[in-house]
Backbone as CSV, one residue per row, in Angstrom:
resi,resn,N_x,N_y,N_z,CA_x,CA_y,CA_z,C_x,C_y,C_z
1,UNK,-21.209,12.435,-16.266,-21.044,11.122,-15.699,-19.620,10.649,-15.932
2,UNK,-19.040,10.074,-14.872,-17.661,9.607,-14.987,-17.352,8.624,-13.871
3,UNK,-16.311,7.875,-14.087,-15.788,6.968,-13.075,-14.417,7.480,-12.662
4,UNK,-14.039,7.247,-11.407,-12.732,7.714,-10.934,-12.149,6.707,-9.955
5,UNK,-10.823,6.609,-9.956,-10.087,5.725,-9.054,-9.058,6.569,-8.310
6,UNK,-8.992,6.402,-6.999,-7.942,7.022,-6.196,-7.368,5.977,-5.248
7,UNK,-6.117,6.160,-4.868,-5.516,5.351,-3.815,-5.477,6.239,-2.582
8,UNK,-5.960,5.698,-1.464,-6.075,6.499,-0.250,-5.306,5.867,0.904
9,UNK,-4.897,6.705,1.837,-4.247,6.293,3.073,-5.088,6.783,4.246
10,UNK,-5.071,6.049,5.343,-5.813,6.425,6.542,-4.844,7.155,7.467
11,UNK,-4.920,8.483,7.474,-3.957,9.320,8.198,-4.679,10.434,8.947
12,UNK,-3.915,11.114,9.790,-4.417,12.285,10.489,-3.476,13.442,10.189
13,UNK,-3.976,14.412,9.428,-3.167,15.595,9.092,-3.476,16.761,10.020
14,UNK,-4.219,16.495,11.116,-4.526,17.528,12.097,-6.004,17.716,12.341
15,UNK,-6.849,17.081,11.515,-8.302,17.227,11.653,-8.984,15.917,12.024
16,UNK,-8.236,14.965,12.537,-8.779,13.660,12.890,-8.425,12.630,11.833
17,UNK,-8.322,11.367,12.248,-7.970,10.293,11.323,-9.083,10.089,10.310
18,UNK,-8.710,9.988,9.037,-9.689,9.816,7.960,-8.979,9.312,6.711
19,UNK,-9.764,8.784,5.787,-9.214,8.394,4.491,-8.883,9.648,3.711
20,UNK,-7.688,9.681,3.120,-7.208,10.823,2.356,-6.592,10.337,1.057
21,UNK,-7.013,10.938,-0.064,-6.416,10.602,-1.352,-4.926,10.881,-1.328
22,UNK,-4.141,9.978,-1.908,-2.730,10.270,-2.155,-2.734,11.056,-3.455
23,UNK,-2.449,12.352,-3.368,-2.637,13.280,-4.474,-1.521,13.266,-5.500
24,UNK,-1.743,13.981,-6.568,-0.761,14.134,-7.631,0.544,14.683,-7.062
25,UNK,1.632,14.023,-7.367,2.947,14.445,-6.893,3.307,13.917,-5.516
26,UNK,2.346,13.368,-4.786,2.633,12.800,-3.474,3.138,11.372,-3.628
27,UNK,3.814,10.888,-2.584,4.440,9.572,-2.646,4.241,8.828,-1.331
28,UNK,4.350,7.501,-1.420,4.452,6.666,-0.229,5.935,6.486,0.058
29,UNK,6.325,6.699,1.283,7.713,6.501,1.691,7.749,5.395,2.734
30,UNK,8.530,4.371,2.456,8.769,3.310,3.428,10.146,3.559,4.010
31,UNK,10.253,3.554,5.341,11.522,3.829,6.002,11.728,2.878,7.160
32,UNK,12.885,3.014,7.827,13.139,2.227,9.033,12.240,2.733,10.158
33,UNK,12.190,2.004,11.258,11.397,2.416,12.412,11.940,3.719,12.978
34,UNK,11.067,4.491,13.599,11.473,5.745,14.219,10.731,6.917,13.624
35,UNK,11.139,8.103,14.020,10.487,9.309,13.523,10.761,9.488,12.039
36,UNK,9.911,10.273,11.394,10.044,10.517,9.964,11.430,11.068,9.639
37,UNK,12.063,10.451,8.635,13.384,10.915,8.197,13.537,10.578,6.727
38,UNK,13.447,11.589,5.879,13.613,11.364,4.451,15.095,11.204,4.122
39,UNK,15.427,10.260,3.261,16.806,10.070,2.835,17.570,9.119,3.725
40,UNK,18.857,9.369,3.854,19.750,8.461,4.565,19.302,8.203,6.005
41,UNK,18.756,9.215,6.662,18.335,9.070,8.057,17.218,8.063,8.268
42,UNK,16.435,7.794,7.229,15.348,6.827,7.348,15.579,5.553,6.565
43,UNK,16.794,5.382,6.044,17.097,4.245,5.170,16.898,2.912,5.886
44,UNK,16.285,1.977,5.181,16.092,0.617,5.685,17.340,-0.189,5.328
45,UNK,17.879,-0.911,6.281,19.063,-1.739,6.057,18.708,-2.905,5.135
46,UNK,19.628,-3.276,4.258,19.427,-4.430,3.386,19.051,-5.639,4.238
47,UNK,17.986,-6.322,3.831,17.524,-7.505,4.551,16.536,-7.223,5.664
48,UNK,16.359,-5.958,6.037,15.365,-5.584,7.039,14.096,-5.118,6.329
49,UNK,12.967,-5.113,7.041,11.706,-4.648,6.475,11.359,-3.247,6.966
50,UNK,10.465,-2.608,6.256,10.041,-1.256,6.606,9.501,-1.206,8.037
51,UNK,9.886,-0.148,8.737,9.398,0.078,10.092,8.477,1.277,10.180
52,UNK,8.319,2.000,9.063,7.449,3.169,9.010,6.931,3.383,7.604
53,UNK,5.691,3.858,7.510,5.065,4.168,6.224,4.523,5.585,6.311
54,UNK,4.870,6.420,5.334,4.474,7.824,5.345,3.946,8.245,3.983
55,UNK,3.034,9.194,3.991,2.631,9.888,2.770,3.401,11.198,2.777
56,UNK,4.154,11.440,1.689,4.987,12.639,1.640,4.655,13.474,0.405
57,UNK,4.966,14.741,0.486,4.709,15.683,-0.606,5.768,15.552,-1.694
58,UNK,5.553,16.247,-2.811,6.548,16.288,-3.888,7.857,16.880,-3.399
59,UNK,7.803,17.698,-2.334,9.012,18.293,-1.741,9.620,17.385,-0.661
60,UNK,9.111,16.141,-0.557,9.606,15.132,0.391,9.371,15.503,1.847
61,UNK,8.274,16.202,2.106,7.888,16.551,3.463,6.732,15.669,3.911
62,UNK,6.722,15.317,5.182,5.694,14.443,5.740,4.342,15.147,5.747
63,UNK,3.340,14.510,5.171,1.984,15.075,5.147,1.198,14.644,6.376
64,UNK,1.431,13.421,6.811,0.664,12.862,7.932,1.358,13.196,9.249
65,UNK,1.347,14.472,9.598,2.126,14.936,10.741,1.536,14.550,12.094
66,UNK,0.227,14.331,12.167,-0.397,13.989,13.449,-0.443,12.486,13.677
67,UNK,-0.818,11.726,12.656,-0.818,10.264,12.731,-0.541,9.713,11.336
68,UNK,0.446,8.843,11.244,0.873,8.283,9.968,-0.009,7.119,9.535
69,UNK,0.134,6.745,8.267,-0.456,5.510,7.772,0.108,4.370,8.619
70,UNK,-0.738,3.418,8.980,-0.247,2.258,9.736,0.848,1.564,8.927
71,UNK,1.846,1.066,9.599,2.941,0.361,8.935,2.741,-1.136,9.087
72,UNK,2.563,-1.826,7.960,2.484,-3.282,7.963,3.853,-3.821,7.572
73,UNK,4.328,-4.783,8.349,5.683,-5.312,8.165,5.650,-6.829,8.101
74,UNK,6.369,-7.385,7.151,6.563,-8.840,7.068,7.114,-9.316,8.402
75,UNK,6.621,-10.456,8.883,7.109,-10.980,10.151,7.906,-12.255,9.906
76,UNK,7.549,-13.372,10.525,8.369,-14.581,10.412,8.123,-15.376,9.145
77,UNK,6.948,-15.219,8.519,6.639,-15.949,7.293,5.509,-15.231,6.566
78,UNK,5.074,-15.772,5.433,4.074,-15.093,4.603,2.698,-15.026,5.250
79,UNK,2.460,-15.774,6.302,1.156,-15.778,6.968,1.068,-14.861,8.177
80,UNK,2.129,-14.106,8.462,2.156,-13.253,9.650,2.646,-11.852,9.311
81,UNK,2.260,-10.897,10.156,2.681,-9.511,9.971,2.758,-8.835,11.332
82,UNK,3.381,-7.664,11.338,3.379,-6.775,12.497,2.799,-5.447,12.042
83,UNK,2.035,-4.814,12.894,1.529,-3.484,12.594,2.192,-2.504,13.559
84,UNK,2.806,-1.472,12.996,3.489,-0.433,13.775,4.485,-1.006,14.776
85,UNK,5.195,-2.069,14.377,6.236,-2.647,15.213,5.726,-3.467,16.379
86,UNK,4.431,-3.746,16.418,3.851,-4.500,17.523,4.152,-5.985,17.439
87,UNK,3.352,-6.770,18.136,3.579,-8.209,18.177,3.128,-8.873,16.879
88,UNK,3.686,-10.034,16.626,3.354,-10.782,15.423,1.887,-11.205,15.459
89,UNK,1.213,-11.054,14.313,-0.197,-11.402,14.195,-0.381,-12.262,12.960
90,UNK,-1.222,-13.286,13.054,-1.540,-14.115,11.890,-2.600,-13.404,11.055
91,UNK,-2.436,-13.428,9.741,-3.460,-12.898,8.859,-4.729,-13.725,8.988
92,UNK,-5.878,-13.070,8.915,-7.158,-13.757,8.749,-8.101,-12.784,8.058
93,UNK,-9.372,-13.094,7.982,-10.301,-12.270,7.202,-10.532,-10.876,7.794
94,UNK,-10.150,-10.653,9.053,-10.309,-9.326,9.655,-8.998,-8.688,10.096
95,UNK,-7.884,-9.404,9.904,-6.566,-8.888,10.284,-5.648,-8.912,9.075
96,UNK,-5.127,-7.770,8.669,-5.203,-6.474,9.322,-6.561,-5.808,9.120
97,UNK,-6.820,-4.772,9.902,-8.053,-3.992,9.760,-7.967,-3.139,8.487
98,UNK,-9.114,-2.749,7.974,-9.113,-1.914,6.765,-8.327,-0.622,6.987
99,UNK,-8.448,-0.016,8.165,-7.771,1.255,8.429,-6.257,1.100,8.589
100,UNK,-5.766,-0.141,8.631,-4.327,-0.384,8.678,-3.759,-0.622,7.275
101,UNK,-4.633,-0.578,6.280,-4.253,-0.861,4.900,-4.334,0.394,4.044
102,UNK,-3.931,0.259,2.797,-4.172,1.269,1.777,-5.487,0.927,1.100
103,UNK,-6.109,1.904,0.466,-7.446,1.739,-0.082,-7.494,2.155,-1.553
104,UNK,-7.953,1.243,-2.411,-8.299,1.607,-3.785,-9.772,1.979,-3.735
105,UNK,-10.054,3.259,-3.967,-11.420,3.793,-3.869,-11.902,4.149,-5.268
106,UNK,-13.019,3.553,-5.673,-13.570,3.753,-7.010,-14.961,4.354,-6.877
107,UNK,-15.205,5.449,-7.594,-16.545,6.028,-7.663,-17.069,5.824,-9.077
108,UNK,-18.350,5.489,-9.178,-18.966,5.176,-10.463,-20.223,6.016,-10.665
109,UNK,-20.310,6.667,-11.794,-21.503,7.432,-12.135,-21.782,7.249,-13.623
110,UNK,-22.832,6.483,-13.949,-23.797,5.846,-13.050,-23.195,4.638,-12.341
111,UNK,-23.978,4.041,-11.422,-23.518,2.853,-10.699,-22.962,1.830,-11.673
112,UNK,-21.924,1.111,-11.241,-21.297,0.107,-12.093,-20.680,-0.989,-11.242
113,UNK,-20.441,-2.132,-11.882,-19.776,-3.263,-11.240,-18.289,-3.228,-11.533
114,UNK,-17.500,-3.822,-10.631,-16.079,-4.046,-10.890,-15.931,-5.491,-11.357
115,UNK,-15.421,-5.668,-12.562,-15.190,-7.026,-13.060,-13.740,-7.449,-12.878
116,UNK,-12.870,-6.513,-12.530,-11.467,-6.806,-12.221,-10.889,-5.638,-11.436
117,UNK,-9.948,-5.934,-10.545,-9.243,-4.907,-9.788,-7.905,-5.501,-9.337
118,UNK,-6.834,-4.734,-9.445,-5.516,-5.234,-9.050,-4.573,-4.090,-8.709
119,UNK,-3.491,-4.432,-8.024,-2.395,-3.492,-7.742,-1.071,-4.231,-7.903
120,UNK,-0.042,-3.477,-8.314,1.311,-4.000,-8.354,2.279,-2.837,-8.314
121,UNK,3.549,-3.145,-8.096,4.599,-2.135,-8.049,5.622,-2.496,-9.124
122,UNK,6.002,-1.501,-9.929,6.928,-1.797,-11.021,8.125,-0.856,-11.020
123,UNK,9.128,-1.253,-11.822,10.360,-0.488,-11.955,10.378,0.302,-13.246
124,UNK,11.296,-0.005,-14.142,11.463,0.735,-15.390,10.211,0.685,-16.253
125,UNK,9.678,-0.484,-16.479,8.423,-0.674,-17.211,7.478,-1.492,-16.363
126,UNK,6.205,-1.523,-16.731,5.208,-2.208,-15.894,5.500,-3.688,-15.690
127,UNK,6.161,-4.323,-16.633,6.490,-5.739,-16.482,7.699,-5.967,-15.584
128,UNK,8.426,-4.905,-15.278,9.691,-5.027,-14.542,9.509,-4.853,-13.038
129,UNK,10.139,-5.734,-12.271,10.175,-5.563,-10.816,11.047,-4.354,-10.484
130,UNK,10.745,-3.640,-9.401,11.621,-2.536,-8.985,13.013,-3.078,-8.651
131,UNK,14.035,-2.401,-9.114,15.414,-2.833,-8.860,15.759,-2.686,-7.380
132,UNK,16.421,-3.713,-6.831,16.944,-3.636,-5.476,15.925,-3.809,-4.371
133,UNK,14.703,-4.258,-4.698,13.643,-4.399,-3.688,12.938,-5.749,-3.808
134,UNK,12.586,-6.292,-2.668,11.595,-7.362,-2.612,10.360,-6.718,-2.021
135,UNK,9.235,-6.774,-2.738,8.022,-6.097,-2.274,6.852,-7.066,-2.299
136,UNK,6.133,-7.102,-1.168,4.993,-7.991,-1.010,3.714,-7.194,-0.787
137,UNK,2.603,-7.772,-1.222,1.291,-7.214,-0.956,0.402,-8.276,-0.344
138,UNK,-0.676,-7.837,0.288,-1.650,-8.755,0.860,-3.038,-8.146,0.690
139,UNK,-4.010,-8.981,0.386,-5.396,-8.550,0.227,-6.094,-8.612,1.573
140,UNK,-6.586,-7.478,2.040,-7.336,-7.437,3.297,-8.704,-8.067,3.063
141,UNK,-9.169,-8.849,4.028,-10.497,-9.437,3.959,-10.560,-10.769,3.243
142,UNK,-9.444,-11.249,2.725,-9.426,-12.551,2.060,-9.634,-13.657,3.092
143,UNK,-10.077,-14.806,2.644,-10.319,-15.933,3.547,-9.015,-16.391,4.195
144,UNK,-7.967,-16.559,3.410,-6.658,-16.967,3.928,-5.580,-16.074,3.329
145,UNK,-5.492,-14.809,3.765,-4.528,-13.899,3.148,-3.087,-14.259,3.494
146,UNK,-2.189,-14.007,2.560,-0.750,-14.188,2.776,-0.006,-13.126,1.989
147,UNK,1.206,-12.814,2.445,2.077,-11.939,1.663,2.441,-12.645,0.368
148,UNK,2.394,-11.922,-0.747,2.804,-12.455,-2.049,3.501,-11.346,-2.821
149,UNK,4.447,-11.713,-3.665,5.155,-10.725,-4.467,4.159,-9.920,-5.300
150,UNK,4.369,-8.608,-5.354,3.589,-7.717,-6.223,4.548,-6.925,-7.114
151,UNK,5.689,-7.552,-7.439,6.745,-6.896,-8.207,6.530,-7.128,-9.700
152,UNK,6.024,-6.130,-10.382,5.775,-6.211,-11.814,4.360,-6.663,-12.123
153,UNK,3.914,-6.348,-13.336,2.517,-6.596,-13.715,2.124,-8.071,-13.666
154,UNK,3.055,-8.975,-13.938,2.731,-10.407,-13.903,2.431,-10.889,-12.485
155,UNK,2.849,-10.134,-11.482,2.624,-10.506,-10.082,1.549,-9.629,-9.431
156,UNK,0.674,-9.019,-10.228,-0.355,-8.126,-9.680,-1.207,-8.842,-8.631
157,UNK,-1.517,-8.137,-7.557,-2.381,-8.653,-6.500,-3.828,-8.470,-6.933
158,UNK,-4.552,-9.568,-7.050,-5.954,-9.536,-7.454,-6.805,-9.040,-6.286
159,UNK,-7.493,-7.919,-6.483,-8.341,-7.346,-5.435,-9.789,-7.811,-5.533
160,UNK,-10.121,-8.595,-6.546,-11.454,-9.161,-6.653,-12.414,-8.301,-7.459
161,UNK,-13.659,-8.687,-7.412,-14.732,-8.029,-8.162,-15.765,-7.493,-7.184
162,UNK,-16.769,-6.790,-7.714,-17.838,-6.263,-6.856,-19.074,-5.998,-7.700
163,UNK,-20.237,-6.188,-7.087,-21.516,-5.936,-7.756,-21.712,-4.441,-7.982
164,UNK,-22.644,-4.111,-8.827,-22.910,-2.719,-9.193,-23.198,-1.854,-7.967
165,UNK,-22.518,-0.693,-7.911,-22.691,0.263,-6.807,-22.108,1.600,-7.225
166,UNK,-22.379,2.620,-6.425,-21.842,3.956,-6.692,-20.380,4.072,-6.275
167,UNK,-19.964,3.308,-5.253,-18.576,3.325,-4.802,-18.104,1.909,-4.498
168,UNK,-16.826,1.712,-4.639,-16.190,0.429,-4.328,-14.911,0.713,-3.569
169,UNK,-14.624,-0.104,-2.554,-13.399,0.041,-1.775,-12.723,-1.317,-1.667
170,UNK,-11.466,-1.360,-2.066,-10.636,-2.562,-1.968,-9.422,-2.188,-1.126
171,UNK,-9.048,-3.038,-0.183,-7.999,-2.730,0.777,-6.833,-3.708,0.638
172,UNK,-5.614,-3.185,0.741,-4.437,-4.024,0.605,-3.297,-3.444,1.441
173,UNK,-2.362,-4.304,1.800,-1.177,-3.878,2.528,0.064,-4.102,1.693
174,UNK,1.111,-3.339,1.979,2.401,-3.476,1.316,3.506,-3.542,2.359
175,UNK,4.545,-4.313,2.063,5.762,-4.350,2.863,6.931,-4.572,1.917
176,UNK,8.111,-4.120,2.315,9.262,-4.303,1.423,10.552,-4.416,2.200
177,UNK,11.551,-4.966,1.514,12.899,-5.034,2.052,13.885,-4.755,0.925
178,UNK,14.890,-3.918,1.183,15.912,-3.695,0.159,16.806,-4.922,0.001
179,UNK,17.215,-5.186,-1.236,18.207,-6.227,-1.514,19.520,-5.590,-1.968
180,UNK,19.521,-4.255,-2.056,20.718,-3.505,-2.459,20.702,-2.145,-1.767
181,UNK,21.844,-1.527,-1.666,21.938,-0.183,-1.114,21.518,0.848,-2.161
182,UNK,21.150,2.041,-1.699,20.852,3.126,-2.624,19.464,3.671,-2.448
183,UNK,19.149,4.700,-3.244,17.810,5.299,-3.257,16.940,4.438,-4.170
184,UNK,16.072,3.647,-3.594,15.284,2.663,-4.339,13.860,3.165,-4.523
185,UNK,13.337,3.009,-5.725,11.992,3.483,-6.013,11.211,2.473,-6.823
186,UNK,9.915,2.608,-6.789,9.005,1.829,-7.610,7.735,2.640,-7.800
187,UNK,6.945,2.246,-8.764,5.679,2.931,-9.034,4.532,1.987,-8.715
188,UNK,3.607,2.443,-7.872,2.418,1.674,-7.526,1.363,1.912,-8.587
189,UNK,0.817,0.835,-9.148,-0.251,0.961,-10.124,-1.479,0.214,-9.630
190,UNK,-2.598,0.906,-9.600,-3.893,0.288,-9.287,-4.721,0.352,-10.560
191,UNK,-5.427,-0.735,-10.837,-6.206,-0.834,-12.067,-7.542,-1.492,-11.771
192,UNK,-8.615,-0.969,-12.359,-9.937,-1.585,-12.228,-10.620,-1.602,-13.592
193,UNK,-11.504,-2.561,-13.770,-12.367,-2.616,-14.943,-13.786,-2.388,-14.461
194,UNK,-14.430,-1.325,-14.959,-15.758,-0.905,-14.520,-16.743,-1.186,-15.652
195,UNK,-17.832,-1.892,-15.333,-18.831,-2.242,-16.349,-20.218,-1.853,-15.847
């Protein structure tokens, strides 16, 4: 008996779109709009937001070669977003769709409740915001969702609780903009309390 947590992306690697664990050594890459380009070719300009979201291997190769993770982008204010460069949409309890978000997937054996769940992105230490980035998260399915900072543990996005079950799924979106030039990184941390 054991409990497990994975972060998943909704991608198509050639066998149809499906939820796929982001595996050990794999990374989320946020880049400018356009075809996949690791490094300088995909660099987001300071003050602009991500135009593409990819799951990449430890060798920095695109895993989602047939269909990428949907890209959620900050729009005119914290209450609006764009998906895959489309038109501006207001957040509500069904927008964005779950398949346009990332997924914290928890399996429980035996069945268990979630008494806490959160995600955040950190830099040097968990309390530290990633250097050179403004990063926002949003909870999918919330009554009045808005973009909010998820930079560092003090700004963790609360994903809520859940009654006892064998599996739990919490969905969230991320968007970012560089505030400095360079190769910018952060570590995504998802945490749950299972009882």
